[in-house]
FIFI-610219 format. One record per residue: x, y, z negated of N, C-alpha, C, O in turn. Coordinates in steps of 0.1 Angstrom, whole numbers, plus 5000, padded with zeros to 4 digits. Layout:
N
[vomi [X Y Z] [X Y Z] [X Y Z] [X Y Z]] ...
This chain:
294
[vomi [5010 4988 5001] [4999 4999 5001] [5009 5012 5001] [5019 5011 4994]] [vomi [5007 5024 5008] [5016 5034 5009] [5006 5047 5006] [4997 5050 5012]] [vomi [5011 5052 4993] [5001 5061 4988] [5003 5076 4995] [4998 5086 4990]] [vomi [5013 5075 5008] [5015 5092 5012] [5005 5093 5025] [5006 5102 5033]] [vomi [4995 5084 5025] [4986 5083 5038] [4972 5085 5033] [4968 5084 5022]] [vomi [4965 5089 5044] [4949 5091 5040] [4943 5078 5046] [4947 5073 5056]] [vomi [4932 5073 5039] [4923 5065 5045] [4917 5073 5059] [4914 5084 5060]] [vomi [4917 5064 5069] [4912 5068 5083] [4899 5057 5082] [4900 5045 5085]] [vomi [4888 5065 5078] [4874 5058 5080] [4869 5055 5091] [4868 5064 5100]] [vomi [4863 5043 5092] [4858 5040 5106] [4842 5041 5103] [4836 5033 5096]] [vomi [4838 5049 5109] [4820 5051 5109] [4813 5040 5115] [4818 5034 5124]] [vomi [4802 5038 5109] [4792 5031 5111] [4785 5034 5124] [4778 5025 5129]] [vomi [4789 5048 5130] [4782 5053 5142] [4790 5044 5150] [4801 5041 5149]] [vomi [4780 5039 5160] [4783 5035 5173] [4784 5040 5186] [4781 5052 5187]] [vomi [4786 5035 5197] [4789 5044 5210] [4777 5051 5215] [4777 5062 5220]] [vomi [4763 5043 5213] [4750 5050 5216] [4740 5055 5205] [4728 5058 5205]] [vomi [4748 5055 5195] [4738 5060 5184] [4743 5075 5182] [4754 5079 5183]] [vomi [4730 5083 5178] [4732 5098 5178] [4737 5099 5164] [4748 5104 5161]] [vomi [4730 5094 5154] [4735 5099 5142] [4733 5087 5130] [4724 5079 5129]] [vomi [4745 5088 5121] [4744 5079 5107] [4742 5086 5096] [4750 5095 5093]] [vomi [4730 5081 5090] [4724 5087 5075] [4726 5079 5063] [4719 5069 5060]] [vomi [4735 5084 5055] [4734 5077 5042] [4727 5086 5030] [4732 5096 5025]] [vomi [4717 5081 5026] [4711 5089 5017] [4712 5080 5003] [4706 5069 5002]] [vomi [4721 5085 4992] [4723 5075 4981] [4721 5082 4967] [4725 5093 4967]] [vomi [4717 5077 4958] [4715 5079 4944] [4726 5073 4935] [4726 5061 4932]] [vomi [4735 5080 4931] [4747 5071 4921] [4748 5081 4909] [4742 5091 4906]] [vomi [4761 5074 4901] [4763 5081 4891] [4780 5086 4891] [4784 5094 4883]] [vomi [4786 5081 4901] [4799 5085 4901] [4803 5087 4916] [4796 5082 4924]] [vomi [4816 5095 4920] [4822 5094 4932] [4834 5085 4933] [4844 5088 4926]] [vomi [4836 5075 4940] [4849 5068 4937] [4858 5064 4951] [4867 5057 4952]] [vomi [4851 5071 4961] [4857 5070 4977] [4873 5078 4978] [4874 5090 4974]] [vomi [4881 5071 4982] [4890 5079 4980] [4893 5089 4993] [4886 5089 5003]] [vomi [4903 5097 4991] [4904 5106 5002] [4907 5103 5017] [4917 5097 5020]] [vomi [4899 5106 5026] [4900 5101 5039] [4895 5110 5050] [4889 5120 5047]] [vomi [4897 5107 5061] [4890 5113 5074] [4885 5104 5083] [4885 5092 5082]] [vomi [4880 5112 5094] [4874 5100 5104] [4871 5107 5116] [4870 5119 5116]] [vomi [4870 5102 5126] [4867 5108 5139] [4855 5116 5142] [4853 5124 5150]] [vomi [4846 5111 5134] [4830 5117 5138] [4832 5129 5128] [4839 5130 5118]] [vomi [4822 5137 5134] [4818 5150 5126] [4809 5146 5114] [4803 5135 5114]] [vomi [4809 5153 5104] [4801 5150 5090] [4794 5163 5085] [4800 5174 5086]] [vomi [4783 5162 5081] [4776 5170 5072] [4773 5165 5057] [4765 5156 5055]] [vomi [4777 5169 5048] [4777 5162 5034] [4770 5172 5026] [4773 5184 5026]] [vomi [4758 5164 5018] [4749 5174 5008] [4752 5166 4994] [4752 5154 4994]] [vomi [4753 5174 4984] [4755 5166 4971] [4747 5178 4964] [4748 5190 4966]] [vomi [4738 5170 4955] [4731 5179 4943] [4733 5171 4931] [4735 5159 4931]] [vomi [4732 5178 4920] [4730 5173 4906] [4746 5167 4903] [4748 5156 4898]] [vomi [4757 5176 4909] [4769 5172 4906] [4778 5181 4902] [4789 5181 4909]] [vomi [4777 5190 4892] [4783 5203 4889] [4793 5196 4883] [4790 5187 4875]] [vomi [4804 5200 4884] [4818 5194 4879] [4825 5189 4887] [4837 5189 4885]] [vomi [4821 5183 4900] [4826 5175 4907] [4839 5182 4916] [4837 5194 4919]] [vomi [4850 5177 4919] [4862 5186 4922] [4859 5181 4940] [4858 5170 4943]] [vomi [4859 5190 4948] [4859 5188 4964] [4874 5191 4967] [4880 5200 4962]] [vomi [4878 5185 4975] [4890 5190 4983] [4889 5187 4997] [4885 5176 4999]] [vomi [4892 5195 5007] [4890 5197 5019] [4902 5203 5026] [4902 5215 5026]] [vomi [4914 5196 5031] [4923 5199 5034] [4932 5205 5023] [4936 5198 5013]] [vomi [4934 5217 5025] [4943 5222 5013] [4933 5233 5005] [4937 5243 5000]] [vomi [4922 5230 5005] [4911 5238 4996] [4908 5227 4984] [4906 5215 4986]] [vomi [4909 5231 4972] [4906 5225 4961] [4896 5233 4954] [4901 5244 4950]] [vomi [4881 5229 4951] [4874 5236 4943] [4866 5227 4936] [4863 5216 4941]] [vomi [4861 5232 4923] [4851 5224 4915] [4838 5233 4922] [4837 5244 4925]] [vomi [4828 5221 4923] [4812 5227 4927] [4802 5226 4919] [4804 5218 4911]] [vomi [4793 5232 4919] [4784 5235 4913] [4773 5227 4913] [4776 5215 4917]] [vomi [4760 5229 4910] [4748 5219 4912] [4743 5215 4925] [4736 5206 4927]] [vomi [4749 5224 4937] [4746 5216 4949] [4758 5222 4960] [4764 5232 4958]] [vomi [4759 5214 4970] [4771 5216 4976] [4767 5211 4991] [4760 5200 4992]] [vomi [4771 5217 5001] [4773 5214 5015] [4781 5219 5020] [4786 5231 5020]] [vomi [4786 5207 5028] [4799 5210 5036] [4796 5204 5052] [4788 5195 5054]] [vomi [4803 5212 5062] [4804 5205 5075] [4817 5204 5079] [4825 5213 5078]] [vomi [4820 5193 5083] [4836 5190 5090] [4835 5185 5103] [4828 5175 5106]] [vomi [4844 5194 5114] [4842 5187 5126] [4856 5185 5133] [4859 5188 5144]] [vomi [4864 5178 5123] [4878 5176 5128] [4882 5164 5120] [4881 5162 5108]] [vomi [4886 5154 5131] [4893 5141 5131] [4905 5139 5121] [4910 5128 5117]] [vomi [4910 5151 5118] [4925 5150 5113] [4921 5156 5095] [4930 5155 5086]] [vomi [4910 5161 5093] [4910 5171 5081] [4906 5162 5071] [4894 5158 5072]] [vomi [4914 5158 5062] [4910 5150 5052] [4904 5156 5041] [4907 5168 5038]] [vomi [4893 5147 5035] [4883 5155 5024] [4879 5145 5013] [4880 5133 5016]] [vomi [4876 5147 5003] [4870 5139 4992] [4862 5146 4978] [4866 5157 4974]] [vomi [4852 5141 4973] [4847 5146 4964] [4850 5136 4952] [4845 5125 4953]] [vomi [4858 5141 4940] [4863 5134 4930] [4853 5137 4919] [4845 5146 4922]] [vomi [4852 5129 4905] [4843 5130 4897] [4847 5141 4889] [4838 5149 4886]] [vomi [4860 5143 4884] [4861 5153 4877] [4855 5154 4863] [4854 5144 4856]] [vomi [4851 5164 4860] [4843 5166 4846] [4828 5165 4849] [4820 5169 4840]] [vomi [4823 5161 4862] [4810 5155 4863] [4804 5146 4852] [4811 5136 4850]] [vomi [4792 5149 4845] [4784 5139 4838] [4775 5134 4842] [4770 5125 4835]] [vomi [4768 5138 4853] [4757 5139 4858] [4752 5120 4861] [4760 5112 4867]] [vomi [4743 5117 4857] [4737 5104 4858] [4728 5100 4872] [4724 5089 4875]] [vomi [4727 5113 4879] [4713 5114 4889] [4721 5122 4900] [4715 5132 4904]] [vomi [4733 5120 4905] [4740 5124 4919] [4732 5119 4931] [4731 5108 4935]] [vomi [4727 5131 4936] [4721 5128 4952] [4731 5133 4961] [4735 5145 4961]] [vomi [4734 5123 4970] [4741 5125 4981] [4737 5122 4995] [4735 5110 4998]] [vomi [4735 5130 5005] [4732 5126 5019] [4743 5129 5026] [4748 5141 5026]] [vomi [4749 5120 5034] [4757 5123 5044] [4754 5117 5058] [4752 5106 5062]] [vomi [4754 5130 5066] [4752 5125 5081] [4763 5128 5091] [4768 5139 5091]] [vomi [4767 5117 5099] [4776 5117 5105] [4774 5116 5119] [4766 5108 5124]] [vomi [4781 5124 5128] [4775 5127 5143] [4785 5128 5152] [4797 5128 5149]] [vomi [4782 5130 5164] [4794 5134 5172] [4787 5146 5184] [4776 5144 5189]] [vomi [4793 5154 5187] [4789 5164 5195] [4798 5170 5206] [4809 5172 5200]] [vomi [4799 5173 5218] [4807 5176 5226] [4811 5189 5227] [4804 5195 5235]] [vomi [4821 5196 5220] [4824 5208 5219] [4831 5216 5231] [4834 5227 5229]] [vomi [4832 5209 5242] [4839 5216 5253] [4830 5222 5259] [4818 5222 5255]] [vomi [4835 5229 5270] [4827 5241 5276] [4819 5236 5287] [4814 5243 5296]] [vomi [4816 5222 5286] [4808 5214 5296] [4798 5207 5289] [4790 5200 5296]] [vomi [4796 5207 5276] [4788 5200 5268] [4775 5208 5268] [4775 5220 5272]] [vomi [4762 5201 5262] [4753 5207 5262] [4748 5219 5251] [4738 5225 5249]] [vomi [4761 5219 5242] [4761 5228 5232] [4766 5242 5240] [4766 5252 5234]] [vomi [4769 5242 5248] [4779 5252 5257] [4768 5263 5263] [4771 5273 5269]] [vomi [4755 5257 5261] [4746 5263 5266] [4739 5275 5258] [4739 5276 5245]] [vomi [4733 5285 5266] [4729 5296 5255] [4720 5295 5245] [4719 5304 5236]] [vomi [4712 5282 5245] [4702 5279 5232] [4711 5276 5221] [4708 5281 5211]] [vomi [4722 5267 5220] [4729 5261 5213] [4742 5269 5209] [4751 5262 5204]] [vomi [4744 5281 5212] [4756 5290 5212] [4762 5288 5197] [4773 5283 5195]] [vomi [4751 5294 5188] [4754 5295 5174] [4758 5281 5167] [4766 5281 5158]] [vomi [4752 5271 5173] [4757 5258 5165] [4769 5255 5170] [4777 5251 5161]] [vomi [4774 5256 5184] [4789 5254 5188] [4797 5265 5182] [4810 5264 5182]] [vomi [4793 5274 5178] [4805 5285 5171] [4806 5278 5158] [4817 5275 5154]] [vomi [4797 5277 5154] [4798 5274 5137] [4806 5259 5138] [4815 5257 5130]] [vomi [4804 5249 5147] [4811 5234 5145] [4825 5238 5149] [4835 5231 5145]] [vomi [4827 5250 5157] [4843 5250 5161] [4849 5256 5149] [4860 5253 5146]] [vomi [4842 5265 5140] [4846 5269 5129] [4846 5257 5118] [4854 5257 5108]] [vomi [4840 5248 5119] [4840 5237 5111] [4851 5226 5109] [4852 5216 5102]] [vomi [4860 5232 5121] [4870 5221 5121] [4880 5224 5109] [4887 5215 5105]] [vomi [4880 5235 5103] [4886 5236 5090] [4878 5236 5078] [4881 5240 5068]] [vomi [4866 5230 5081] [4857 5225 5071] [4850 5240 5066] [4857 5250 5064]] [vomi [4834 5238 5065] [4825 5249 5061] [4820 5248 5048] [4817 5236 5046]] [vomi [4817 5256 5038] [4810 5255 5026] [4799 5267 5027] [4802 5279 5027]] [vomi [4785 5261 5027] [4775 5272 5024] [4770 5272 5011] [4769 5263 5003]] [vomi [4765 5286 5010] [4760 5290 5000] [4748 5286 4993] [4741 5278 5001]] [vomi [4744 5287 4984] [4730 5281 4976] [4716 5286 4984] [4706 5280 4986]] [vomi [4720 5302 4989] [4707 5304 4994] [4704 5298 5010] [4694 5300 5015]] [vomi [4716 5293 5017] [4713 5286 5030] [4710 5270 5025] [4701 5264 5031]] [vomi [4717 5266 5016] [4712 5253 5011] [4699 5249 5008] [4694 5239 5011]] [vomi [4692 5261 4999] [4676 5258 4997] [4670 5263 5011] [4658 5260 5011]] [vomi [4674 5268 5021] [4666 5270 5032] [4662 5257 5042] [4651 5256 5048]] [vomi [4675 5246 5041] [4673 5237 5046] [4670 5224 5037] [4668 5212 5042]] [vomi [4668 5227 5025] [4670 5216 5014] [4658 5205 5019] [4661 5193 5019]] [vomi [4645 5207 5022] [4636 5197 5024] [4639 5190 5037] [4635 5178 5038]] [vomi [4645 5197 5048] [4649 5190 5062] [4658 5181 5056] [4655 5169 5059]] [vomi [4670 5183 5048] [4679 5171 5045] [4673 5162 5037] [4673 5150 5039]] [vomi [4665 5168 5027] [4660 5155 5018] [4651 5145 5022] [4650 5134 5017]] [vomi [4644 5149 5034] [4636 5140 5042] [4642 5133 5053] [4636 5125 5060]] [vomi [4655 5138 5055] [4659 5132 5069] [4659 5117 5070] [4653 5111 5079]] [vomi [4664 5111 5061] [4665 5097 5058] [4652 5089 5063] [4653 5079 5070]] [vomi [4641 5095 5058] [4630 5088 5058] [4620 5089 5071] [4608 5085 5072]] [vomi [4629 5094 5083] [4618 5098 5095] [4623 5084 5101] [4634 5079 5102]] [vomi [4612 5080 5106] [4611 5067 5113] [4619 5067 5127] [4629 5060 5129]] [vomi [4616 5076 5135] [4614 5074 5148] [4629 5084 5154] [4629 5096 5155]] [vomi [4638 5078 5156] [4653 5084 5160] [4652 5094 5164] [4657 5103 5157]] [vomi [4645 5099 5177] [4643 5113 5182] [4639 5125 5174] [4643 5136 5176]] [vomi [4629 5121 5165] [4624 5130 5154] [4637 5132 5145] [4642 5143 5144]] [vomi [4640 5124 5141] [4654 5125 5133] [4666 5134 5136] [4672 5142 5129]] [vomi [4666 5130 5150] [4677 5139 5158] [4674 5153 5159] [4682 5162 5156]] [vomi [4661 5154 5162] [4654 5168 5164] [4655 5176 5149] [4660 5187 5149]] [vomi [4650 5170 5140] [4652 5178 5127] [4669 5182 5121] [4673 5192 5116]] [vomi [4677 5172 5124] [4690 5175 5122] [4697 5184 5130] [4707 5189 5125]] [vomi [4693 5186 5143] [4697 5199 5149] [4690 5213 5147] [4693 5225 5151]] [vomi [4678 5210 5139] [4672 5221 5134] [4677 5225 5120] [4677 5237 5117]] [vomi [4682 5218 5114] [4693 5217 5102] [4705 5228 5106] [4708 5238 5100]] [vomi [4710 5222 5117] [4723 5227 5121] [4720 5242 5128] [4728 5252 5125]] [vomi [4711 5242 5135] [4707 5256 5139] [4705 5268 5127] [4711 5278 5125]] [vomi [4696 5263 5119] [4692 5271 5107] [4706 5274 5099] [4708 5286 5094]] [vomi [4715 5265 5098] [4727 5269 5091] [4737 5276 5101] [4747 5282 5096]] [vomi [4737 5276 5111] [4744 5286 5122] [4737 5301 5120] [4744 5311 5124]] [vomi [4728 5303 5116] [4722 5316 5116] [4728 5323 5104] [4725 5334 5103]] [vomi [4736 5319 5094] [4740 5322 5083] [4749 5331 5084] [4758 5329 5092]] [vomi [4751 5342 5078] [4765 5352 5078] [4771 5349 5062] [4778 5358 5057]] [vomi [4769 5338 5054] [4777 5339 5043] [4785 5326 5043] [4793 5324 5034]] [vomi [4783 5315 5053] [4791 5304 5052] [4805 5309 5052] [4806 5321 5056]] [vomi [4817 5300 5049] [4828 5302 5045] [4839 5291 5049] [4838 5282 5041]] [vomi [4850 5290 5057] [4859 5285 5059] [4867 5277 5047] [4867 5282 5036]] [vomi [4872 5265 5048] [4877 5258 5035] [4892 5259 5037] [4899 5268 5032]] [vomi [4898 5250 5045] [4912 5247 5046] [4918 5261 5056] [4911 5270 5061]] [vomi [4929 5261 5055] [4935 5275 5064] [4939 5268 5076] [4941 5256 5076]] [vomi [4939 5276 5085] [4940 5275 5098] [4952 5263 5103] [4952 5253 5109]] [vomi [4963 5270 5096] [4977 5262 5097] [4978 5249 5095] [4983 5240 5101]] [vomi [4970 5248 5079] [4967 5233 5075] [4962 5224 5083] [4966 5213 5087]] [vomi [4948 5230 5088] [4940 5223 5097] [4944 5220 5109] [4938 5212 5117]] [vomi [4955 5227 5112] [4959 5225 5127] [4949 5231 5138] [4947 5226 5149]] [vomi [4945 5241 5134] [4933 5250 5144] [4938 5263 5147] [4939 5273 5139]] [vomi [4939 5264 5162] [4946 5274 5166] [4933 5286 5168] [4922 5283 5172]] [vomi [4938 5298 5165] [4926 5309 5170] [4922 5310 5185] [4929 5306 5195]] [vomi [4909 5315 5185] [4907 5313 5200] [4894 5322 5200] [4889 5321 5211]] [vomi [4890 5327 5194] [4879 5337 5194] [4881 5350 5192] [4871 5357 5192]] [vomi [4893 5357 5189] [4899 5370 5187] [4900 5379 5199] [4901 5375 5211]] [vomi [4899 5391 5196] [4903 5399 5209] [4918 5393 5214] [4925 5386 5207]] [vomi [4919 5397 5226] [4932 5392 5233] [4944 5400 5224] [4951 5392 5218]] [vomi [4947 5413 5221] [4955 5417 5213] [4958 5409 5200] [4969 5406 5198]] [vomi [4948 5406 5190] [4950 5399 5179] [4956 5386 5181] [4965 5382 5174]] [vomi [4947 5377 5193] [4950 5366 5196] [4963 5362 5201] [4966 5350 5200]] [vomi [4971 5371 5205] [4987 5372 5211] [4995 5372 5197] [5005 5365 5194]] [vomi [4990 5383 5189] [4999 5382 5173] [4998 5369 5167] [5007 5363 5162]] [vomi [4982 5365 5166] [4983 5352 5159] [4990 5341 5163] [4995 5332 5156]] [vomi [4990 5341 5178] [4999 5329 5184] [5013 5334 5184] [5021 5325 5187]] [vomi [5017 5343 5182] [5032 5345 5178] [5038 5344 5163] [5049 5340 5160]] [vomi [5029 5347 5155] [5029 5343 5140] [5029 5328 5139] [5039 5322 5135]] [vomi [5019 5321 5144] [5020 5307 5142] [5032 5299 5149] [5035 5287 5146]] [vomi [5037 5304 5157] [5051 5300 5165] [5063 5306 5155] [5075 5302 5158]] [vomi [5062 5313 5147] [5076 5322 5143] [5075 5324 5128] [5083 5332 5122]] [vomi [5061 5317 5121] [5061 5317 5107] [5071 5317 5100] [5073 5324 5091]] [vomi [5081 5307 5105] [5093 5305 5094] [5102 5316 5094] [5111 5317 5085]] [vomi [5101 5325 5105] [5109 5337 5105] [5107 5349 5098] [5096 5350 5092]] [vomi [5117 5360 5096] [5112 5372 5091] [5099 5377 5100] [5098 5373 5112]] [vomi [5089 5385 5094] [5080 5393 5102] [5082 5407 5103] [5085 5412 5092]] [vomi [5081 5414 5109] [5082 5430 5111] [5074 5436 5117] [5074 5435 5129]] [vomi [5065 5444 5108] [5052 5449 5115] [5056 5457 5130] [5049 5456 5140]] [vomi [5068 5464 5130] [5070 5467 5142] [5070 5458 5155] [5065 5460 5166]] [vomi [5076 5446 5151] [5076 5437 5161] [5062 5431 5166] [5061 5427 5178]] [vomi [5052 5430 5157] [5038 5426 5158] [5030 5436 5165] [5022 5433 5173]] [vomi [5035 5449 5160] [5025 5458 5168] [5031 5459 5182] [5022 5461 5191]] [vomi [5043 5458 5187] [5050 5458 5200] [5041 5447 5207] [5036 5449 5218]] [vomi [5039 5438 5202] [5035 5427 5209] [5019 5431 5213] [5013 5425 5222]] [vomi [5013 5439 5206] [5000 5441 5206] [4999 5455 5215] [4988 5457 5220]] [vomi [5009 5462 5217] [5009 5471 5225] [5004 5485 5217] [4999 5494 5223]] [vomi [5006 5486 5203] [5003 5496 5197] [5014 5501 5185] [5025 5495 5182]] [vomi [5011 5511 5180] [5017 5516 5171] [5017 5509 5158] [5006 5505 5154]] [vomi [5028 5508 5148] [5028 5500 5134] [5012 5503 5129] [5002 5495 5130]] [vomi [5013 5517 5125] [5000 5521 5118] [4986 5519 5125] [4977 5515 5118]] [vomi [4984 5522 5138] [4973 5517 5144] [4971 5504 5145] [4959 5500 5144]] [vomi [4981 5495 5146] [4981 5484 5147] [4973 5473 5131] [4965 5464 5129]] [vomi [4980 5481 5124] [4978 5476 5110] [4962 5476 5108] [4957 5466 5103]] [vomi [4954 5488 5111] [4942 5494 5107] [4933 5486 5119] [4921 5485 5118]] [vomi [4941 5480 5131] [4931 5474 5140] [4930 5458 5136] [4919 5453 5136]] [vomi [4940 5451 5132] [4940 5438 5127] [4932 5438 5115] [4924 5429 5114]] [vomi [4933 5447 5107] [4923 5446 5094] [4907 5445 5100] [4899 5437 5097]] [vomi [4905 5455 5110] [4892 5459 5114] [4886 5446 5121] [4874 5443 5122]] [vomi [4897 5439 5128] [4891 5428 5138] [4891 5416 5129] [4881 5408 5132]] [vomi [4897 5412 5120] [4899 5403 5109] [4891 5402 5097] [4886 5392 5091]] [vomi [4892 5416 5093] [4886 5415 5079] [4897 5410 5067] [4894 5405 5056]] [vomi [4911 5412 5073] [4921 5407 5065] [4933 5414 5067] [4937 5416 5078]] [vomi [4942 5418 5056] [4954 5424 5057] [4966 5418 5065] [4969 5407 5061]] [vomi [4973 5423 5075] [4982 5416 5080] [4992 5406 5072] [4997 5395 5075]] [vomi [4994 5413 5061] [5004 5406 5052] [5000 5394 5045] [5007 5385 5042]] [vomi [4983 5394 5044] [4978 5385 5035] [4976 5375 5048] [4977 5363 5044]] [vomi [4974 5376 5058] [4971 5367 5070] [4984 5359 5069] [4984 5347 5068]] [vomi [4995 5365 5070] [5009 5361 5072] [5012 5349 5062] [5014 5337 5065]] [vomi [5010 5355 5047] [5013 5345 5036] [5001 5333 5037] [5004 5322 5033]] [vomi [4988 5335 5041] [4980 5325 5039] [4983 5315 5051] [4979 5303 5049]] [vomi [4988 5318 5062] [4991 5310 5074] [5007 5299 5068] [5009 5288 5072]] [vomi [5015 5307 5060] [5028 5301 5057] [5025 5292 5044] [5033 5283 5041]] [vomi [5010 5294 5036] [5008 5287 5024] [5001 5273 5031] [5001 5263 5024]] [vomi [4995 5274 5044] [4989 5265 5048] [4999 5253 5054] [4995 5242 5053]] [vomi [5012 5257 5060] [5019 5252 5065] [5029 5245 5053] [5034 5235 5057]] [vomi [5031 5249 5042] [5036 5247 5034] [5029 5237 5026] [5036 5227 5022]] [vomi [5015 5236 5024] [5006 5227 5019] [5007 5216 5028] [5008 5205 5021]] [vomi [5006 5214 5039] [5007 5203 5049] [5021 5196 5045] [5020 5183 5044]] [vomi [5033 5202 5044] [5043 5198 5044] [5046 5191 5027] [5055 5184 5022]] [vomi [5038 5196 5021] [5040 5191 5006] [5033 5175 5007] [5037 5165 5002]] [vomi [5021 5176 5015] [5013 5164 5017] [5021 5153 5024] [5021 5142 5020]] [vomi [5027 5159 5036] [5029 5149 5049] [5045 5145 5046] [5048 5133 5049]] [vomi [5055 5155 5040] [5065 5149 5042] [5070 5149 5027] [5064 5155 5018]] [vomi [5085 5142 5024] [5093 5139 5009] [5101 5153 5007] [5108 5154 4997]] [vomi [5100 5161 5017] [5109 5175 5015] [5106 5181 5004] [5095 5181 4999]] [vomi [5118 5188 4997] [5116 5194 4983] [5108 5206 4984] [5103 5211 4995]] [vomi [5106 5210 4973] [5096 5222 4971] [5105 5234 4979] [5100 5242 4987]] [vomi [5119 5234 4975] [5126 5245 4978] [5130 5244 4993] [5132 5255 4999]] [vomi [5131 5235 4999] [5132 5231 5014] [5122 5237 5020] [5123 5244 5030]] [vomi [5110 5234 5015] [5096 5237 5021] [5095 5251 5020] [5093 5258 5030]] [vomi [5098 5256 5008] [5096 5274 5006] [5104 5281 5019] [5098 5290 5026]] [vomi [5117 5277 5022] [5124 5285 5032] [5120 5281 5044] [5118 5290 5052]] [vomi [5117 5267 5047] [5111 5264 5059] [5098 5271 5062] [5096 5274 5074]] [vomi [5092 5274 5053] [5079 5284 5058] [5080 5297 5060] [5070 5303 5064]] [vomi [5093 5305 5057] [5093 5319 5057] [5093 5324 5045] [5093 5337 5045]] [vomi [5092 5317 5034] [5095 5324 5021] [5108 5323 5017] [5113 5312 5015]] [vomi [5116 5337 5015] [5131 5337 5012] [5132 5341 4998] [5141 5348 4994]] [vomi [5122 5336 4988] [5127 5334 4974] [5116 5321 4966] [5104 5319 4968]] [vomi [5122 5315 4959] [5116 5302 4955] [5105 5307 4945] [5093 5304 4945]] [vomi [5112 5315 4936] [5100 5317 4923] [5090 5326 4928] [5079 5327 4922]] [vomi [5092 5334 4939] [5081 5343 4945] [5070 5333 4954] [5058 5334 4954]] [vomi [5077 5325 4959] [5068 5312 4967] [5058 5307 4956] [5045 5306 4957]] [vomi [5068 5303 4944] [5060 5292 4936] [5047 5301 4932] [5035 5296 4932]] [vomi [5049 5315 4927] [5040 5324 4921] [5028 5327 4931] [5017 5329 4928]] [vomi [5032 5326 4944] [5023 5332 4951] [5013 5317 4953] [5001 5318 4951]] [vomi [5019 5306 4956] [5014 5294 4957] [5003 5293 4947] [4992 5289 4951]] [vomi [5005 5295 4933] [4999 5292 4922] [4989 5301 4920] [4979 5297 4915]] [vomi [4991 5313 4924] [4980 5324 4925] [4967 5319 4934] [4955 5319 4932]] [vomi [4974 5314 4947] [4962 5311 4959] [4958 5297 4956] [4946 5295 4957]] [vomi [4963 5290 4952] [4958 5275 4951] [4956 5268 4936] [4953 5257 4934]] [vomi [4958 5277 4928] [4957 5274 4914] [4965 5263 4906] [4961 5259 4896]] [vomi [4973 5259 4911] [4987 5251 4906] [4998 5253 4914] [4998 5260 4924]] [vomi [5006 5247 4909] [5024 5248 4915] [5023 5240 4927] [5015 5231 4929]] [vomi [5033 5243 4934] [5036 5232 4949] [5035 5219 4942] [5026 5212 4945]] [vomi [5043 5216 4934] [5046 5202 4926] [5032 5198 4922] [5027 5190 4929]] [vomi [5027 5203 4913] [5012 5196 4910] [5004 5194 4922] [5000 5183 4924]] [vomi [5001 5204 4933] [4997 5203 4943] [4998 5188 4953] [4990 5182 4959]] [vomi [5012 5186 4952] [5017 5175 4959] [5012 5161 4951] [5006 5152 4957]] [vomi [5014 5160 4938] [5011 5154 4927] [4996 5147 4928] [4992 5136 4928]] [vomi [4989 5161 4929] [4974 5155 4927] [4969 5150 4939] [4958 5144 4939]] [vomi [4975 5152 4953] [4974 5147 4964] [4977 5133 4966] [4969 5124 4970]] [vomi [4989 5133 4961] [4994 5117 4960] [4984 5105 4954] [4982 5093 4958]] [vomi [4980 5113 4942] [4972 5103 4933] [4957 5100 4942] [4950 5090 4941]] [vomi [4954 5107 4948] [4941 5101 4958] [4942 5099 4972] [4932 5100 4980]] [vomi [4957 5095 4975] [4955 5094 4988] [4963 5077 4990] [4974 5073 4987]] [vomi [4953 5071 4996] [4960 5056 4999] [4953 5054 5013] [4943 5060 5018]] [vomi [4961 5041 5020] [4956 5036 5031] [4953 5021 5029] [4958 5014 5021]] [vomi [4944 5017 5036] [4940 5002 5033] [4941 4994 5049] [4938 4982 5050]] 
């Protein structure tokens, strides 16, 4: 048994199937960290205190949780942690959809669903208000006898969720290996440059020059278009790569620190703990405790 790898789950979803729906009541979460080829919408209620890990995002959930994942590489797990509920309700829907420009989701009617699914390659979490809007649709999904109506109800759930302005991504882009593709041309050029050169020193003047703008104008432009300060974006990208290295390699923390563009180990440890809630060493240890391959 190699504890450095994730279980690659084989879904019961077969070639001509549309959905696999698992609706279960249980007292604890025992399934280890895993990923799978198919997409997944996972709903959990009455499980406050459970720890949810999606990529490099580690959070303790409340009474309700709803997450959409559309990446075959993004590992995830719900761990018991401090949850004491003996009436956990979990509904897992596994499915596959063509996100290419030629699939039916590329048509105008499905535009918002496709946009949401592309973002869900990093994992998406929905707020309580959105969960309550689709609660009855999720709760009754497994009881629908005819497959056609079940599929229609499921896509209604996805459509309602896609109208949300409050869902948020979980894993960082660099950890989830997702490239930016929906930003303006100038921002995209800069993001691609940062992704290729994150290990090197980043100068504002260089990035502004790539965008064809003055440094001060570019800083304002980047914040306006992305909602984030340029320095914060660079730090988050470097942390994402660092988290991936901690999970997938045996490199030492100091080596990872410098490989990811941080030039001071204590500063790296401080920033990592502030952003991730634990030290780099603790992050690696927590992951290895839950990673197995069978």
